[in-house]
C-alpha positions as CSV (number, residue, x, y, z in Angstrom):
1,M,11.4,-46.8,-61.8
2,A,10.6,-44.6,-58.8
3,D,7.0,-44.0,-57.8
4,E,6.2,-40.7,-59.3
5,R,3.6,-39.9,-56.6
6,N,6.3,-39.5,-53.9
7,L,7.4,-36.0,-52.9
8,E,11.1,-35.6,-53.7
9,V,13.2,-33.6,-51.3
10,E,16.8,-34.2,-50.5
11,E,17.4,-31.9,-47.5
12,T,15.6,-29.2,-45.7
13,E,15.7,-26.1,-47.8
14,V,14.1,-22.7,-47.1
15,I,13.1,-20.1,-49.6
16,T,11.6,-16.7,-49.1
17,L,8.5,-15.8,-51.0
18,E,7.7,-12.1,-51.7
19,F,4.1,-11.4,-52.4
20,D,2.7,-8.5,-54.5
21,D,2.0,-6.5,-51.4
22,G,5.6,-6.6,-50.3
23,V,5.1,-9.2,-47.5
24,E,7.8,-11.8,-47.3
25,V,7.3,-15.3,-45.9
26,E,10.0,-17.9,-45.3
27,C,8.9,-21.3,-46.5
28,E,10.3,-24.8,-46.1
29,I,10.4,-26.8,-49.3
30,M,8.3,-29.8,-48.5
31,G,8.9,-31.5,-51.9
32,V,8.3,-31.6,-55.6
33,F,5.8,-33.9,-57.2
34,D,4.5,-34.8,-60.7
35,Y,0.9,-34.6,-61.8
36,D,-0.4,-34.9,-65.3
37,G,3.0,-34.4,-66.9
38,K,3.9,-31.3,-65.0
39,E,5.9,-30.7,-61.8
40,Y,4.6,-28.9,-58.8
41,I,6.2,-27.8,-55.5
42,A,4.7,-27.9,-52.0
43,L,5.9,-25.2,-49.5
44,I,5.3,-24.9,-45.8
45,P,5.2,-21.3,-44.7
46,D,6.9,-20.4,-41.4
47,D,4.0,-18.3,-40.2
48,G,2.5,-20.6,-37.5
49,S,-0.4,-21.7,-39.7
50,D,-1.1,-25.2,-41.1
51,D,-1.1,-23.9,-44.6
52,V,0.7,-25.5,-47.5
53,Y,1.4,-23.4,-50.6
54,I,1.4,-25.3,-53.9
55,Y,2.9,-23.8,-57.1
56,G,4.0,-25.0,-60.5
57,Y,7.7,-25.8,-60.5
58,K,10.1,-25.2,-63.4
59,E,13.8,-25.8,-63.3
60,V,15.7,-22.9,-65.0
61,G,19.2,-23.9,-64.2
62,E,21.4,-26.3,-62.4
63,D,20.4,-25.3,-58.9
64,E,17.7,-22.8,-59.8
65,F,14.0,-23.0,-60.2
66,E,11.0,-20.9,-60.8
67,L,7.6,-20.9,-59.1
68,V,4.6,-20.6,-61.4
69,D,1.2,-19.6,-60.2
70,I,-1.6,-22.1,-60.9
71,E,-4.2,-19.7,-62.3
72,D,-6.7,-22.2,-63.5
73,D,-9.0,-23.2,-60.6
74,A,-9.8,-26.6,-62.0
75,E,-6.1,-27.4,-62.4
76,F,-5.4,-26.2,-58.9
77,E,-8.2,-28.3,-57.4
78,K,-6.8,-31.4,-59.2
79,V,-3.2,-30.7,-58.1
80,V,-4.4,-30.2,-54.5
81,A,-6.3,-33.5,-54.7
82,E,-3.2,-35.3,-55.9
83,F,-1.1,-33.7,-53.2
84,D,-3.7,-34.9,-50.6
85,K,-3.4,-38.4,-52.0
86,I,0.3,-38.4,-51.8
87,M,0.2,-37.2,-48.2
88,A,-2.3,-39.9,-47.2
89,E,-0.1,-42.6,-48.8
90,E,3.0,-41.4,-46.9
91,A,1.2,-41.2,-43.6
């Protein structure tokens, strides 16, 4: 059984996010991870910052997925803490 705390990514993939204000940002998919029975995705924006975007992740087809905003602040904080733990373990 694989360690569920590892980020899973097979190859470098880039997606383009379009925000409500029409701004588009290309992001590298850092990986997908599980927390509390749900899947989340970490994205690195190609904007010169050190930011990491974290969204809920939902597969909707064979090679398709959907990003889901994490609207609950408490859930978001827990997911970020889990992501930080994973990054510390992989360093």
